N, C-alpha and C positions, 0 to 999 in steps of 0.2 A: 295574646300572641307572644311567643317566646322572644326574649330580649335579643338573642343572636339573630333570629329571623328578621326582626324589625330593623336592626342595624344593617344586616346584609341587603335587605330590600332598598334601604336608603342609599347604601353604597352603590349598588348596581344602577339605580335610577340616576343618581348624581353623575356617576362616571359616563353613563350612556348619553346624558345631555351634553357633558363636556366634550366627549369624543365627537359627537355629531357636529357640534358647533365648530370644533377645531378643524375637522375635515371639510366642513362647509366653507371655511375661510380659504383653504387651498382650492376647493372646487370652484368657487365663484370667481376668484382671481384668474384661475386657469381659463374658465369660459369667457371672462372679460377679454382676455388676450387671444381668444380663439385657439386655445390648446385643448386637444382631445383628452377627456377623462375616461379611461376604460372601465374602472371599477370605483364604486363608492360603498364602503362596507363599515357597518358597526360590528366590532369584534373581528377576529381573524378567522378566515375560512380555510385553514390548512386541511387539505384532503376533501372536506365537504362543508356545505353551508346549511344552516337551518332554514334560510329563506333567500331566494334570489329571483330577480325579475329584470327584464330589459324592455323598456317601453318601445313601441314601434317607432321607427325612424330615429332612434337614439343611439349614440355611440357608447353610452354608459350603462353598465350593469350595476344594479343596486342590490344590496343583500345584507343579511345578518349572519355572521359567522358563529361558530360554537365556542370559540376560545375567547373569554372575556378579558383580554389583556390590552384592549385599546381598539383601534380601528385603522383604516387606511383609505387613501384616495390614490388609485393607480393612475399616474399621469403619463401619457405617451411620450417616449423619448427621454426618459429620466431613469437613472439608476436609483432604485429605492429598495425597500425591504423585500420586494418580490424577486429581486436579482434576475430580472428578465433580460438576458444578454442577447437573445435571438433578435429582438427588435432593433437593438443598437448596432447589429452587424450590417443592417441594410442602410442605404443612403438616407440622410436626414430628410424628413418630410416637413412641409410648411406648417402642419398642425402639431408638430412635436415640440416639446419643452426645449430641447437642445437647439432648436432653430430660432428661438426667440432672443431678443436683445437681453443683455445681462440685467438691465433695470426691471424688465417685465418678469424675468425669472426670479429676481430678488423679491418682488412683491408676491409672487405665487408662493414662494417658500415661507415668507413671513406672515402670510394670510392667516394661518392657523393660530399663531401666537397672538396676532392682533385681535382676532375675533374672541379668543379666550379672555384677553384683558378687557376688551370692551364689554363682554358679557358680564364679567365680575363687576365692573362699574355700574352697569344697568341693574344688576341684582341688588347691589348695595343701595342704589338710589331708590328702587321700589320698596325695599325693606324699610328704609327711613320714611318713605311716603306712607306706607301702609301701617307700620307699627310705631314709628318714631324711634327715638333713642332714649331709653330709660336706663339710668344707672344710679348707684348709690355713691356719693362722694366719700372718699376714704375718711375724711374728717367726721362724717356722720356715723361711722362704724365705731361707736363709743367703746365697745369691749375689745377692739383691736383684733389681732390675729393670733392664731396658734401656729408657730413657725416650725419648720422641719428641723431635725437635728443638725443638718448642714448649716442652717442659718443661726441656730442657737450657739453653735460652736464659735461663731465669729462675733457674738455679742448681742444678738436679738433675744428678747424675752417674750414669752407668751403674754399677750395683753398689750404689747406695744402697738400704738397707732401710727401708721406710716404718714409722714408729713411731706418730706422733700429730700432730694439728694443735693449734692453740691452743685448740680447743674440745672435741675428742673424741679418744679412743684409736682407732687404726686397727687393726682386727682382721682384716678379710677383703679380698681383692683383688677388688672388684666395683664395680658402678655407684655404690653408696653411698660407697665410698672415693674415687672420682673426684669426686663431688659435694662431699664433705667437703674434699678438697684444693683444688678451685677456689674454694670459698667461704670458705676460711680466710685469716687474715692471715699465718700462718706455718705451716710444716710441719717437724717434726723427723724426721730420718732418721739411721740408723746408717751412718757412712761410715768404713770401715777401722777399725772398733772404737770410733769416737768419735762421740758425738751431735752433729749439726750442724743448726742452724735455717736454713730457707730462707724468705725473705719471698715472699709470693704477691701479684702485682698484682691490683688490684680487677677488672680486665677479663679475668681468666684464662680464663673459659669462652668469652668472645667470641674470644679468640685460638685456643682449641682448635677451635671451630667454623669459624673462618676458615681455619686451616691444614689442617684435615681430616687431621691426622697421628696422631690418637689420643692415648692417655695413655702406656701402658707395656706391656711384655711381661715375663713371668717369665724370669729367667736360670736355666739349669740345665745340668749337665754332659752331655757326650755319652757315654752309657753304652750299650754294645752289648747290645741286647735279644736278637737272634738273627741268624744269617747268612742272607743272602737265597738262597743256593744252595750246594751242596757244593764247587764248584770256582771260587769267586770269588777275587779278589785277597786279600781278608781271610782266607778259609779257607786258602789256600795259605801265607799268612804266619804263620798260627797264632793269629789273633785269636779270642777266646772270648766267649760271652755273659757279661756281668758286668764285662768290661773297661771302664775309663773312659779315654777318650782325653784326654791332657793337652797334647800338642804335635804340630805337623806341621812337619817339617824344623827342629826346635829352636825354632820360634816358638810361644810359649805360646798354647794354645787352651782356656781354662777353660770355655767354654760351647759349646753346640751351634752357635750362630750363627757363632761364630768358626771352628769346624772347617769348616763349610760354606763360609765365606768363603775360607779357605785352599785348600780342595780345588777351588774354582772356577778357580784359576790352575794347577792341577796335573793337567791332562788327559793321560792316557797317558804318565805320567812316574813315574820311581822316586822314592819318598818314604820318609822315616823317620817312624815313628809312635811317639811317647812315650806310655806308658799306665801306669795303675795296675792291679795285679791282686793281690787278696788282701793288700792292704796294702803290697806291694812295687812298685818302679818297674822298668819294662822298656822296651826299644826294639826295634821290629820294622821290617823293610824290606819294601816291597811296591810293585807297579806298578799305578797306577790304570787304570781302563778309559778309553775314549775320551770318556766323559762326565764323568770326574773322580770316579767312584764307587769305593768300596772293596768294596762288596758286603755291606753290613750294614743291618739295621733298628735304629735307635736307640730307646732308651726315651723315650717322650714322655708317659707317664702320670705327671703330677706327684704323684699320690697314692702312687706307688711310689718316688718320688725323695725327697720331703720328708715328714716326719711330719704326718699329718692327724688331724683330730678328727671323730668321728661322733656326732651326737646322734640317739638313737633315740626314737621316740614310740609308745606303745600307742594303741589306737583312741580312747579318750576324750581323751587328752592331745593328739592330733593336731589337734583342732578349735581350741582356743585358740591353738595355735602357728600353725595355718594362717591364722586371723584376723589375728594379729599380722603375719605375712608379707604378707598381702594389703593390710592397712592401710598398712604401711610402703611397699609398692610403689606404692600410690596416692599417698601423700604425696610420694614421690620424683618421680613422673611429673607431679603437679600443680606441684611446685616447678620442674621443668624447663620448664614452659610459658612462664614469663616470658621465656625466651630466644628463643622462637619469634617474638616481636615485634621482634627485632633483625634487622639486615641479614644477619648471619652465620647466625642461626637460621632465617630464611626460606629461605636457600639450602641449608640442611641438610634441609629437608623431603623426605620420600620417599613414594612410592606403593606399588603392589603389589610392585615389585622390592625395595624396602627392607624391606617386611614379610616377603617370602619369604626374604630373606637372614638373617633371625633364626633360621630353622630349620637344623638340622645337615645336612651333606652326606650322612651315612649315617643311616638310620632308627634313632632311639633314642626309646623311648616316654617316658622321663623328660624328656628335652629337649623332646619334642613337647608334653607336657602342661604343662611350665613355660612354654613360649612361648604356648600357648593360654590359660593363666590370665592371663598378662601382657596379651595382646591383648584378653581379656575385660574387663580393667580399663580399657584404653584405650578400648574401644568404649563402656563405661558412661560414662566421663568425657566423651568427645567428644559423645555423644548428649544429655547434660544441659546442654551449653552453650546459652545463650539465643539461638540462631540459628534464624530461621524455616526450616521444613522439617525441623528436627531435633526430637526429643522436647522438648528444653529450650525451643525456641521456643513450642511449644504450652503448656508449663508457664508460660512468661512471660506469655502472654496470659490464661491461667486465673487467675494471681495478680493480674493487672490487673483482671480481672472481679470477683474477691473484694474487692479494695480499693476499686475505683471503683463496685462494685455495678451494673455494666452490662456487657454483652458487647460486644466489638468487632464491627463489622458483618461479614456474610459476605463482602462485597466486599473489605473491608480484609484479612480473613484470606486470601482468594484471592490478592490481590496480594502479601501477605507471603510466602505459600507459594511463589509463582513467583519472587520475589526471592531467597528462601533457596535454592531449587533452582538458580538461576543461579550464586549464590555457591559452592555446593557443587560444581557441575560445573566451575567455573573453578578451584577449589582442587584438584579431582581431576586436571585437565589439568596444572596447574602442578606438583603433586607428582610425577606420573608423568613429566612432562617433565624434572624434575630427575634421575629415575632414568635416563632415556634419555641425558641429557648425561653423567652419570657413567659409563655403560656405554661410550659412544663415546670418551671421553677416557682410559679405563682403559689 
């Protein structure tokens, strides 16, 4: 199946789950307080819907729209994205949102955010219960990292093993490690057996976003996993699974990337391959094919190359661990938001293309659920921002009502909703425009 299609299917499935759960939060709190829900839709049904039905004796129409940009729960007596002003011109009814106490309205409006956050915690908990938490400690990655040019400019060298910052020990190679490095004053690495401190500029994250070169990649040796066919150059020369390639034409190639780099200049040529086998050193000769390939699959599963650690959780223990993981993810994402308001951060914003790229190219349920949980946290946080047309905008006006002891006028709320929708559409166009630009210049 095409990579694009696999990513697109994962994106649609993930967003569908998140939208339904979000709107279900609004729906259930509304019904709890006896507020009528007129529509419950996955995706938007502008002009027409793909599916719609209304159960007998129900006030709610359920459906699936054609525009996959979210969904909505139309609540009686509330100014929302439908901008239904006719209903608000009539006297308030007991079943309407506007007739309920501010506390109940606040719970209805925060229900979607609450459900998304709880969903993320549940997903993280079930991932830990089903798969555990397997990772490779940074100290076990003996060959260190290959660093981007941005990091080499400030003093990192390929092969450095990350140890700690001036604030925290560095244990895993993940987003938390990047945050810790860019926010540190100095980072200590192990370089050729000697601990070396590297000062970090105060604008390191801005440099990373400006250059778009990333952080680092793990260095690992080229170990033959298996031969691609019985009659390949590698098979004829006698290469075996488990062999570690150390050199090409007597040029040291300690990592996979260096082997690939050397082979790029050796298409359809006789080469000598230095390798390690069962603790001994050997040299073989072979002729590469016209693409510069030897005919092997190399081992790229880091868990089989470096010693890993697996933390297992039984069912009760998975919940507090899932909560910790979810809260830590939220804290990291909220901390990253400060960079959005910089020039470099704004240019890094992405739309559906960027979101889709988070999913793996091959279907993997663990990766799918990890990404879905992360997106659920993003959706919860973004929706609680005090922007009109988002849940946080409604919450902001409700808090104003509680403090000022008077409601904003319906006309003001209508204009605020329109303004918020314009801002969101503009942001949507800008973010997806960034995706398009990145695709065109790739």
